[in-house]
N, C-alpha and C positions, 0 to 999 in steps of 0.2 A: 561423525563427520557429515557436515552439511553438503548437500548435492545441489549444484547450481547449473541451470540450463542457460547457455549463451546462444542467442540467435543473432548472427552477424554474418553478412555476406563478404565483408572485406577480410580476406584471409590473413593479411599481415597484422591488422588490428586484432583480430580474433586470437592469433597466436600469442600476441603480447599480453592480452587480457588473461588468457589461460595460464601463461607463465606466472604472472603475478598472483592470481587467485590460488593456483596449486601450491605456490610457495607459502601461502598462508594456511595451507592444510585443507582446502576445499576440493571436493570432487567435482570437476567441471565437464559437462557434456556440451559439445559444440554442434550447432546446426546452421547451415548456410542458407536455408530457405524456410519459409513459413510452412510449406507442405511437410518437410522433414520433421520440423518441430511439433506440428500438430499431432503426428502419429505417436509422439512420446509424452503427451500430456497425461500425467498421473500423479498420485500423491507422493511418489518417491522424490519428486523435485521439491526442494525447500525454497528456492528463489529463482525467478526468471529475470534475465537481462535481455531486453528486446530492442532491436533496431526497428524503427518505424518503416523505413523504406527498404523493402526486400524484393529480390527478383521473384518472378512467378506471380501467381494469382493472389496468394494470401499476404496481407500486410501485417505489420506489427499490431495495428488496431484489431484486425481479425483474430489474431492470436490472444490478445487480452480478453476478448469476449469468450473465446473457446476455453481458456484457462479458468475463467471465473464461472463458467457453466459447470466445470468439474469441482472447483473449490473457490468460493467467492473471496476467501481471506488469504489466498496464496499471494505472498509479496512479489511485486513486480517493479523493476526499474526499466524505464524505456529511454532510448536515445534517438536523436534526430540530427541529421547534418544540416537541415534547413534552418534550424534555430528560429522558428517563427512561433508567435504566441498561439496560433491555431493548433500547432502540433502539441504543444504543452497542455493547452486547455482540453483538447480532445482526449489525450491520454489520461489526464487526471479525471476527466468526466467518466471515462470507462472504468475507472477504479484502480489505476496504477498508483504506486506509492511514492515514486521519485522520478526525477527527470534530469538528464544530462545532455547538453548540447555538444555536438561534435564540432571541432576536435576537443576532447576532454582529457584531463589528467588521469592516467591509469591509477595513480595513487589515491586520487580523490574518489574514483569509482570503488576501489577496494575499501576505503574508509566508509563509504555509504553502504556498501554490502554488509560490512561488519555491524554497523549501527542498526541497519534494518533487520538483520537476522536476530540481533540481541533483543531489540524491542519486540519483535514478533514472537519469538519462541521462549524468551525468558518469562514473559507474561503467561504464555500458555502452559508452561511447565511448572509454574508456581502453584502452591496449594495451601489451603488452610481449612478451618472447619466451617467457614461461613462464606462460601464462594458462589452463592446464589443470591441475587438481589432482585427484589420485586418492587416495581414502581408502576402504579396504575395497571394497565392491561399487559405490561411488559415484564418479562423475566430475563435476567442476564445471568448466564452460567459462565463464571470466570474460568473454570477448569477446561471447559470445552470451547471457550471463546465463541459462544453461541447466544443468540437472542431469540426470544419467542414472544409472540403476541397471541394471547388466548390459546396457548399450547401449540401454535403453528409457527414453524421456524421462519425467521427473516434472513434474507441473504444480504448480509453486510460485507463490504470489503474490509480488508485489514485496517485501513486508515479510518473508515467509518466507525468500526468497532473501537479503535483506540480513542477516538474523540468521544464517543459515547461513554466509555469507561472513565475517561478523565472528568467529564461533567458529572456522571453518576457518583463518583467518589468524592466530589466536592459540591454537593447540592447547595444552591443559594449563593454560591460564591461567584463574583464577577471576574471574568478573565479577559485580558486584552488579547488582540490578535497575535501579538508577539509572544505572549505567554503560551497560547495554544500552539503556535508554530514550534516553540522549543519543546513542548511536552509531547506533541504528536509526530513532528518531523525530525526533531533533534536539533541541538544547537549548531550543528554543522551545516544545516540547510541554508542555502543561499538562493533567494528567490522572492517573488512578490507575496505579500500577505493576502493576496486575492484568493489563493488556494484555500484559505480558511473559510472564506465566504462560500466558495463553491462546495466545499465539503459539508458545511452546515446545511446548505440548501438540499444536497442529496440525502443527508440524514433526516431532515424534516420530511422529505417526500416519502421515505420508507417508514418513518415513525411519526406520523402526523399528530398523534396524541401526546407526544413528548413536548412538554412545555419549555421550550428554549426561548428565552427573551433576548432580543437584540438591544444592546445598549449603544445607541448611535454615537459614532465618533470614538468608541472605545472597544467594545467586543461583545461578549455573550455571557449569559447566565442561565443555569438550569433551575427552574422553579419546581420545587418539590410538590408532588401530587398528594 
């Protein structure tokens, strides 16, 4: 059973979300403040749903940072009532995996939770006899969803890792932004393809020796080393 942490100060909304998620078989823990949630950050939580605007000192942005200090690949969905681009961009910059503007459909939230859990953990639970890939100075361990540079671990977020794996598994192949959106975010994602460019930029910063070619007006391609 997957365990989900819901950080939401609106009690009525939280009750509704909990009702829907528990009916799908998830174990949901609810926190009304960032301070309460921060005390419970550990690897037992499989997915976080965070509201950006929270009472108290800690915001949803602060929690994203704290969660990723513990586990950089822990999947996160964040929400914001302001529905402004700055909220979405900042959340994605910090490494969250998905975004919903309030008011949102609870059924859509449940669908996104399902898809994000499936994409994250079905990959990490798969295994075969050749689950380590070497490219240049980098080694990708598929079983552990880990990346190393000269034997030193790199802290990639879940989305950064998924994008890396998509490119690594298809070396030399050119992908449009829409293809990358479907592969990394899922076909149910509704939003700007700008998130692809933001994600590529962060991946390049963390893995500067990875030869990712920009195909202007189309998308990206990994050049094999």
